[in-house]
KOLRO-763781 format. One record per atom (N, C-alpha, C): x, y, z. Coordinates in steps of 0.05 Angstrom, whole numbers, padded with zeros to 5 digits, always signed. Atoms other than C-alpha are relative to their C-alpha. Layout:
! KOLRO-763781
XYZ ...
//
This chain:
! KOLRO-763781
+00019-00018-00012 +03672+01088+05757 +00007+00028-00005 -00005-00027+00006 +03665+01161+05738 +00005+00016+00025 -00007-00016-00022 +03698+01210+05786 -00009+00029-00005 +00010-00027+00002 +03667+01279+05800 +00018+00019+00015 -00016-00021-00013 +03707+01342+05818 -00019+00020+00012 +00018-00019-00013 +03672+01387+05868 +00015+00025+00008 -00013-00025-00008 +03687+01461+05883 +00009-00002+00029 -00012+00001-00027 +03729+01473+05945 -00020+00009+00021 +00019-00011-00019 +03673+01513+05978 -00028-00012-00003 +00027+00013+00004 +03616+01465+05960 -00013-00004+00027 +00014+00003-00025 +03563+01463+06013 -00004-00029+00006 +00002+00028-00008 +03551+01399+06053 -00022-00014-00014 +00022+00012+00014 +03485+01387+06018 +00009-00010-00027 -00011+00007+00026 +03521+01386+05952 +00018-00025+00002 -00016+00024-00004 +03571+01336+05980 -00016-00024+00004 +00017+00023-00005 +03516+01292+06004 -00013-00010-00025 +00012+00008+00025 +03481+01292+05937 +00020-00013-00018 -00021+00012+00017 +03547+01278+05903 +00006-00029+00009 -00005+00027-00010 +03559+01218+05948 -00022-00019-00008 +00022+00016+00009 +03489+01192+05933 +00002-00007-00029 -00003+00005+00029 +03502+01200+05859 +00021-00020-00005 -00022+00019+00003 +03567+01162+05866 -00009-00028+00007 +00010+00026-00008 +03532+01106+05903 -00018-00013-00021 +00017+00010+00021 +03479+01100+05849 +00016-00010-00023 -00017+00009+00023 +03533+01097+05796 +00013-00026+00006 -00013+00025-00007 +03569+01042+05834 -00020-00023-00001 +00020+00021+00000 +03504+01002+05843 -00008-00007-00029 +00008+00005+00028 +03484+01010+05770 +00022-00016-00015 -00022+00014+00013 +03553+00988+05747 +00002-00029+00009 -00001+00028-00010 +03552+00927+05792 -00022-00017-00011 +00023+00015+00012 +03483+00907+05767 +00005-00006-00029 -00006+00005+00028 +03506+00915+05695 +00020-00022-00003 -00021+00021+00001 +03568+00872+05708 -00012-00027+00006 +00012+00026-00007 +03526+00818+05742 -00018-00010-00022 +00017+00008+00023 +03476+00818+05685 +00016-00010-00023 -00017+00009+00022 +03530+00813+05633 +00013-00027+00006 -00012+00026-00007 +03563+00756+05671 -00020-00023-00002 +00021+00021+00001 +03497+00719+05677 -00007-00007-00028 +00007+00005+00028 +03485+00726+05602 +00022-00014-00016 -00021+00013+00014 +03552+00697+05583 -00005-00030-00002 +00004+00029+00004 +03549+00627+05553 +00024-00014+00011 -00022+00014-00013 +03591+00582+05597 -00001-00029-00010 -00001+00028+00008 +03614+00515+05571 +00016-00016+00021 -00012+00018-00020 +03638+00455+05611 +00030-00002-00003 -00029+00004+00001 +03710+00445+05629 +00006-00028-00011 -00007+00025+00012 +03745+00390+05591 +00030-00004+00004 -00029+00006-00004 +03813+00355+05595 +00007-00023-00019 -00010+00023+00015 +03853+00298+05566 +00000-00026+00016 -00001+00024-00016 +03841+00249+05622 -00025-00001+00019 +00021+00004-00020 +03789+00220+05670 -00028+00006-00010 +00028-00005+00007 +03716+00240+05671 -00004+00022-00020 +00003-00022+00019 +03728+00302+05629 +00018-00005-00025 -00018+00006+00022 +03773+00266+05579 -00015-00004-00027 +00011+00001+00027 +03762+00255+05504 -00024-00019-00003 +00022+00019+00004 +03716+00194+05511 -00026+00011+00011 +00024-00012-00013 +03667+00238+05551 -00006+00028-00010 +00004-00028+00008 +03672+00305+05515 -00029+00005-00010 +00027-00004+00011 +03605+00296+05479 -00022+00001+00020 +00020+00000-00021 +03568+00287+05545 +00004+00023+00019 -00006-00022-00019 +03600+00346+05581 -00017+00025-00004 +00015-00025+00006 +03561+00401+05546 -00015-00005-00027 +00015+00004+00024 +03507+00403+05493 +00014+00012-00025 -00014-00012+00022 +03551+00447+05450 +00023-00017-00010 -00021+00018+00007 +03602+00390+05448 -00011-00025-00014 +00012+00025+00010 +03554+00340+05416 +00014-00012-00024 -00014+00011+00024 +03595+00335+05352 +00023-00018+00008 -00022+00017-00009 +03651+00303+05393 -00009-00029+00000 +00011+00027-00001 +03605+00242+05399 -00015-00007-00026 +00018+00006+00022 +03556+00248+05341 +00011+00007-00028 -00010-00008+00026 +03599+00278+05286 +00010-00023-00016 -00008+00021+00019 +03615+00237+05225 +00026+00006-00015 -00025-00008+00013 +03676+00275+05201 +00019+00012+00021 -00016-00009-00022 +03719+00280+05263 +00030-00004-00005 -00030+00002+00001 +03794+00291+05271 +00010-00004+00028 -00019+00008+00022 +03847+00267+05280 -00008-00028-00011 +00004+00027+00012 +03850+00204+05237 +00026-00014-00002 -00024+00016+00007 +03898+00148+05223 +00001-00002-00030 -00004+00000+00030 +03926+00155+05152 +00013-00026-00007 -00011+00025+00010 +03935+00086+05122 +00009+00003-00028 -00011-00006+00026 +03981+00095+05063 -00012-00019-00021 +00008+00020+00019 +03958+00030+05030 -00029+00004-00009 +00028-00004+00006 +03885+00053+05031 -00007+00026-00015 +00005-00025+00014 +03894+00119+04995 -00002-00006-00030 +00004+00007+00028 +03865+00111+04925 +00020+00015-00018 -00019-00012+00019 +03913+00124+04868 -00015+00017-00020 +00011-00017+00021 +03899+00180+04819 -00021+00020+00009 +00020-00020-00010 +03853+00222+04864 +00011+00028-00003 -00009-00028+00004 +03856+00297+04851 -00004+00015+00026 +00002-00016-00024 +03871+00341+04910 -00005+00029-00006 +00004-00029+00003 +03855+00414+04922 +00026+00014-00008 -00023-00016+00007 +03902+00465+04892 +00006+00019+00023 -00007-00015-00023 +03939+00496+04950 +00025+00016-00004 -00024-00016+00000 +03990+00551+04961 +00003+00012+00027 -00006-00010-00026 +04024+00573+05025 +00018+00024-00003 -00016-00025+00001 +04051+00644+05034 +00006+00009+00028 -00008-00006-00028 +04089+00653+05099 +00024+00018-00001 -00024-00016-00004 +04140+00703+05124 +00006+00002+00030 -00007-00003-00028 +04176+00718+05190 -00020+00020+00013 +00023-00015-00012 +04122+00744+05238 +00003+00000+00030 +00001+00000-00029 +04118+00767+05310 -00024-00014+00011 +00021+00014-00013 +04076+00725+05357 +00000+00006+00030 +00001+00000-00029 +04052+00726+05429 -00007-00028+00008 +00001+00027-00009 +04052+00664+05471 -00020-00003+00023 +00019+00004-00022 +03998+00635+05516 -00001-00030+00008 +00007+00027-00010 +03986+00573+05559 -00029+00001+00007 +00029-00002-00004 +03911+00563+05554 -00011-00023+00017 +00008+00022-00017 +03910+00503+05601 -00002-00026-00015 +00002+00025+00016 +03907+00453+05544 +00025-00003-00019 -00023+00001+00018 +03968+00471+05501 +00015+00026+00002 -00014-00025+00004 +04020+00524+05486 -00009+00011-00028 +00011-00012+00024 +03991+00571+05433 +00014+00026-00006 -00012-00025+00009 +04025+00625+05392 -00020+00015-00017 +00021-00016+00013 +03978+00681+05369 +00012+00023-00015 -00009-00023+00016 +03986+00735+05316 -00024+00015-00010 +00020-00017+00013 +03946+00793+05289 +00008+00007-00028 -00009-00005+00028 +03986+00795+05224 -00019-00012-00020 +00019+00010+00020 +03944+00786+05162 +00013-00010-00026 -00014+00006+00025 +03998+00770+05111 +00011-00028-00002 -00007+00029+00002 +04009+00695+05125 -00025-00015-00009 +00025+00011+00011 +03959+00659+05081 +00004-00029-00011 +00003+00026+00013 +03938+00590+05058 -00022+00002-00020 +00020-00002+00021 +03901+00588+04992 -00008-00028-00009 +00010+00026+00008 +03858+00527+04977 -00021+00004-00022 +00018-00003+00022 +03824+00525+04909 -00010+00029-00003 +00007-00028+00003 +03825+00601+04906 -00011+00014+00025 +00010-00012-00024 +03798+00612+04976 +00023+00005+00019 -00023-00009-00017 +03845+00651+05022 -00007-00003+00030 +00002+00002-00029 +03854+00633+05095 +00024+00014+00013 -00022-00014-00014 +03895+00676+05143 +00008-00015+00025 -00010+00014-00023 +03939+00645+05196 -00007+00016+00025 +00008-00013-00025 +03911+00661+05265 +00017-00008+00024 -00015+00010-00022 +03951+00617+05312 +00012-00027-00007 -00009+00027+00002 +03992+00554+05319 +00004-00011+00028 -00002+00013-00026 +03996+00504+05376 +00011-00028-00003 -00014+00026+00000 +04024+00436+05395 -00015-00021+00016 +00010+00023-00015 +04003+00366+05417 +00022-00021+00003 -00018+00022-00004 +04041+00308+05446 -00015-00024+00012 -00013+00005+00025 +04043+00254+05422 -00016+00012-00023 +00015-00010+00023 +04019+00270+05351 -00029-00010+00002 +00028+00008+00001 +03944+00269+05342 -00005-00018-00024 +00003+00017+00023 +03945+00242+05272 +00020-00023+00001 -00018+00023+00002 +03976+00174+05260 +00005-00006-00030 -00006+00010+00027 +04010+00147+05198 +00004-00030+00004 -00002+00029-00002 +03999+00072+05190 +00000-00010+00029 +00003+00009-00027 +03979+00067+05263 +00021+00010+00019 -00022-00008-00017 +04041+00102+05290 -00001+00030+00006 -00001-00028-00008 +04047+00167+05329 +00029+00011-00005 -00025-00014-00002 +04103+00218+05323 +00002+00012+00029 -00004-00011-00027 +04132+00253+05385 -00019+00023+00006 +00018-00023-00004 +04092+00316+05375 -00013+00007-00027 +00012-00010+00024 +04048+00351+05324 -00006+00030+00003 +00005-00029+00002 +04043+00424+05304 -00025+00005-00017 +00024-00008+00016 +03976+00454+05281 +00001+00030-00005 +00001-00028+00008 +03976+00519+05242 -00029+00006-00009 +00029-00004+00004 +03904+00545+05244 -00005+00026-00015 +00006-00022+00017 +03877+00590+05190 -00030+00004-00002 +00028-00006+00003 +03810+00626+05181 -00004+00017-00025 +00007-00017+00023 +03776+00655+05120 -00019+00022+00009 +00016-00023-00007 +03731+00716+05118 -00026-00007+00014 +00024+00010-00013 +03671+00674+05140 +00005-00017+00024 -00007+00016-00023 +03708+00642+05198 +00002-00029-00005 -00006+00029+00005 +03716+00575+05163 +00029-00005+00005 -00027+00007-00009 +03778+00538+05185 +00014-00018-00020 -00018+00018+00015 +03836+00505+05149 +00025-00003+00018 -00022+00005-00018 +03892+00472+05189 +00022-00016-00015 -00023+00015+00009 +03962+00450+05169 +00011-00016+00023 -00011+00017-00021 +03986+00391+05210 +00029-00008-00008 -00029+00006+00005 +04062+00381+05216 +00009-00019+00022 -00011+00019-00019 +04091+00319+05249 +00027+00009+00010 -00026-00008-00012 +04150+00329+05296 +00013-00025+00012 -00015+00023-00011 +04203+00277+05312 +00026+00010+00013 -00025-00008-00014 +04264+00279+05357 +00023+00000-00019 -00024-00002+00017 +04327+00302+05323 +00016+00025+00007 -00015-00024-00004 +04363+00368+05314 -00017+00021+00014 +00014-00022-00013 +04345+00430+05354 -00014+00017-00021 +00016-00017+00019 +04291+00471+05319 +00005+00029+00007 -00007-00027-00005 +04321+00540+05315 -00023+00019-00005 +00022-00018+00006 +04257+00570+05286 -00018+00004+00024 +00017-00001-00024 +04222+00556+05353 +00016+00008+00025 -00017-00006-00024 +04280+00576+05399 -00010+00023+00017 +00009-00023-00015 +04253+00644+05418 -00025-00006+00016 +00025+00008-00014 +04185+00615+05436 +00006-00019+00023 -00006+00020-00021 +04215+00557+05475 +00014+00013+00024 -00013-00014-00022 +04257+00605+05517 -00020+00013+00018 +00020-00014-00016 +04192+00636+05541 -00024-00017+00006 +00023+00017-00004 +04147+00575+05549 -00012+00004+00028 +00013-00004-00026 +04096+00590+05604 -00008-00026+00012 +00006+00026-00012 +04091+00531+05652 -00027+00000+00013 +00026-00002-00012 +04026+00556+05682 -00019+00014-00019 +00020-00013+00016 +03961+00579+05651 +00003+00030+00001 -00004-00029+00001 +03968+00651+05628 -00027+00014-00002 +00023-00017+00002 +03917+00707+05634 +00004+00022-00021 -00008-00018+00021 +03954+00752+05586 +00022-00012-00017 -00021+00011+00017 +03996+00734+05526 +00027+00012+00006 -00027-00009-00003 +04071+00739+05530 +00011+00008-00027 -00010-00009+00026 +04101+00781+05475 +00028-00012-00005 -00026+00012+00009 +04159+00749+05437 +00013+00020-00019 -00013-00021+00016 +04209+00799+05409 +00009-00010-00027 -00011+00010+00025 +04241+00755+05356 -00022-00011-00018 +00020+00011+00018 +04196+00742+05295 +00005-00030-00005 -00002+00029+00006 +04182+00668+05280 +00002-00003-00030 -00002+00006+00029 +04207+00646+05211 -00018-00023-00008 +00020+00020+00004 +04144+00610+05193 +00006-00021-00021 -00005+00019+00022 +04168+00578+05129 +00018-00022+00010 -00018+00020-00011 +04221+00541+05170 -00015-00021+00017 +00016+00019-00015 +04165+00506+05208 -00013-00021-00018 +00011+00019+00019 +04144+00469+05145 +00021-00018-00010 -00020+00019+00012 +04178+00407+05117 +00008+00009-00028 -00010-00007+00027 +04220+00415+05054 -00017-00015-00021 +00017+00015+00017 +04181+00359+05021 -00029+00004+00009 +00027-00007-00009 +04109+00383+05022 -00021-00019-00011 +00021+00021+00005 +04075+00318+05002 -00018-00001+00024 +00020-00002-00022 +04011+00319+05042 -00024-00017-00004 +00026+00015+00000 +03946+00284+05059 -00022+00021+00006 +00021-00019-00003 +03882+00324+05052 -00027-00014+00005 +00026+00012-00005 +03814+00308+05081 -00018+00021+00015 +00018-00017-00014 +03752+00340+05111 -00003-00010+00029 +00001+00009-00028 +03752+00338+05187 -00012+00021+00019 +00011-00016-00021 +03740+00376+05251 +00022+00012+00018 -00018-00007-00021 +03772+00412+05309 +00006-00025+00016 -00007+00023-00016 +03809+00362+05353 -00005+00005+00030 +00008-00007-00027 +03784+00396+05416 -00029+00009+00000 +00028-00010-00001 +03714+00414+05441 -00002+00029-00010 +00025+00015+00005 +03667+00434+05410 +00002-00020-00023 -00003+00020+00022 +03696+00388+05355 -00015+00008-00025 +00014-00010+00023 +03666+00432+05301 +00011-00012-00026 -00007+00013+00025 +03666+00399+05232 +00003+00021-00022 -00005-00017+00023 +03677+00427+05162 +00027+00015+00002 -00028-00011-00002 +03751+00439+05176 +00016-00013-00022 -00017+00010+00021 +03798+00432+05117 +00027-00008+00012 -00025+00009-00012 +03858+00390+05138 +00020-00007-00022 -00023+00007+00017 +03926+00385+05103 +00022-00009+00019 -00019+00012-00018 +03974+00339+05140 +00025-00008-00016 -00024+00006+00015 +04046+00336+05115 +00011-00028+00008 -00011+00027-00005 +04078+00268+05108 +00028+00001+00013 -00027-00002-00010 +04150+00289+05122 +00000+00016+00027 -00001-00014-00025 +04163+00309+05195 +00021+00021+00001 -00022-00018-00007 +04204+00367+05221 +00012-00010+00026 -00014+00010-00024 +04252+00359+05279 +00000+00021+00022 -00006-00015-00024 +04259+00384+05350 +00018-00016+00017 -00019+00015-00017 +04312+00366+05399 -00014-00014+00023 +00011+00014-00023 +04300+00318+05456 -00007+00019+00022 +00004-00019-00021 +04307+00376+05504 -00025+00017-00005 +00024-00016+00007 +04255+00418+05467 -00026-00016+00004 +00024+00017-00003 +04205+00360+05466 -00005-00004+00030 +00003+00004-00028 +04217+00347+05540 -00009+00026+00014 +00010-00025-00011 +04207+00421+05556 -00030+00003-00002 +00029-00001+00004 +04137+00417+05527 -00014-00021+00017 +00013+00022-00014 +04121+00350+05558 +00001+00003+00030 +00001-00006-00029 +04139+00375+05627 -00025+00017+00007 +00024-00016-00005 +04081+00424+05620 -00025-00015-00007 +00023+00016+00009 +04034+00379+05581 +00010-00028-00007 -00010+00027+00005 +04054+00305+05589 -00014-00014-00023 +00016+00012+00022 +03998+00284+05541 -00024+00017-00005 +00023-00017+00007 +03949+00328+05505 -00009-00006-00029 +00009+00008+00026 +03923+00290+05445 -00027-00014+00001 +00025+00015+00002 +03855+00265+05423 +00006-00025-00016 -00004+00025+00015 +03853+00192+05400 -00011+00003-00029 +00010-00001+00028 +03842+00179+05325 -00029-00008-00001 +00029+00004+00004 +03770+00179+05301 -00006-00016-00025 +00007+00016+00024 +03734+00135+05251 +00000+00016-00025 +00000-00014+00026 +03745+00154+05179 -00027+00001-00013 +00027+00002+00012 +03674+00133+05160 +00003+00000-00031 +00000+00001+00029 +03662+00147+05086 +00017+00022-00013 -00016-00022+00011 +03712+00203+05077 +00023-00010-00017 -00023+00005+00016 +03766+00204+05025 +00024+00015+00011 -00025-00013-00006 +03838+00219+05042 +00016+00001-00026 -00014-00004+00025 +03875+00248+04983 +00029+00008+00005 -00028-00006-00003 +03950+00253+04973 +00009+00020-00021 -00011-00020+00018 +03983+00314+04942 +00030+00000+00001 -00029+00001+00001 +04055+00312+04919 +00011+00026-00012 
//
């Protein structure tokens, strides 16, 4: 609200007019805020269980219809024996460096956000910039019908807001030092502002050494389940300690979408 400064010897009439002006300003502002709030598009709440769980996402909101009607949904079960031999995959290149992130609990997962523009994924010449990464437990994708303990999703966007996601399986093992700074600040409750993390995350260390991967066309694994997402899922998992996995699972005991029908899609393997 704008504040007005009045002369010390202002007459009472002037003060009265000033007060009326202030009241009008307050009323106008309130009306503007109420109008803006009314015009906001609100979508239905969703979760990973009960009536708002994955099996009902498509019925919760019209904007979630792809969750039920989509034909190229994620995640999927990757059956190694059903991947055709000799298929050609997209030409990909990953360019990562140590980068500062902020941390958020959005009520569905722990998400690390960045405004840096220099971490890129290039697919057939198209450049995608890393926007955020987050976690699911157990893994959303399956290999031969089996889950891993967790899964990391690194989400990238191109200039037209198209998405490409790297999926990294996580299994119990050695402590993951690359995630230590983030794990020390894990927010157990939903955050309204991001938590700044001082130590940069060495992103390259979040990828497996063997980068054999499976590529397919899919979707977001959360509402609105938007399709036309480029997926690259690494075969080799990375490790996190039992304590690190339990730290996440205390906040989100289970936050994964079940696997979806493959339908007529091809899954290609890149070595």
